[in-house]
N, C-alpha and C positions, 0 to 999 in steps of 0.2 A: 502081336498075337491076337487072333480073333476071339470069339466068345468061348473057345475051348478052355476048360479049366475054370469057368466062371469069371473070366476076365474079358472086359471089353477092349476095343482098340485104344491104344495109348496107355494102358494100365502098366504100372511098374511091377516087375517080377520081384518076388521076395528076395532072391539072391542079389538083385541089383540094389534093393533097399538096404540089405545088410552091408554091401560094399560102400554105399553112401554113408551109412552109420559108422563104419570103420574109419572112413576118411574124416568124418567130423570128430571122432574120438582122437585121432592122430592130431588134427588141427588144434584141439583143446589142449593136448599134451604139449604141443609146440608153444602155444600161447603161455601156458604155465611156465615153461622154461624161459621164455622171453621175459616174463615178469620177474622171475628169479634173477635173471642176468642183468636186468635194468639196474643202473648204479645211482640214478638220481630220481627224486620224486617226479620230476617232469617226464623222464623216460618211461617210468611206470605208468603215469597218467596216459601218455600217448598209446602205450601198448594196451592198456585197459580199454581205452576208447575204441581202438581198432577191433579188439576182441569182442566188445559189446556189439559193434556193428555186424561183425561176422556171425555172432550168436543169433541176433535178431533175424538176420537174413536166413540162417539155417532153420530157425523155428518157423518162419513164414513158408519156406519151401516145404518143410515137413507137413505143415497144416494143409497146404495146397495139395500135396500128394494124398494125404488122408481124405480130404474132401473129394478128390477125384475118385478114390476107391470106395467111397461111402463108409469110411471108418471114423467119422466124426463122433464125438461123444454126446453132442446135443441132439435131442430128438428132432426128427424132421418137423418143420413148421414152428419150432420154438423161436422165441425172440432172441436176437443176438445179445451178447453180453454188453453192458453199457461201457462206453469209452471212458477211459480215465484221464 
């Protein structure tokens, strides 16, 4: 979509963002069920590690979308948060 509606090229539509959010919620519900279905601590650990990787990927993607749309919470020109 062009600049109509205040969005530049490549901007994600609100409906598309909601669809992505619904997919993430469903994935989290599935992860919860996998954790509950795990019968050994080792299985639970593996499920939790995979879930953590997916969660971090989702958070990174969300941040990139927010940055793209100018929706970041940090004021422009502010210093980035220190790495942990």
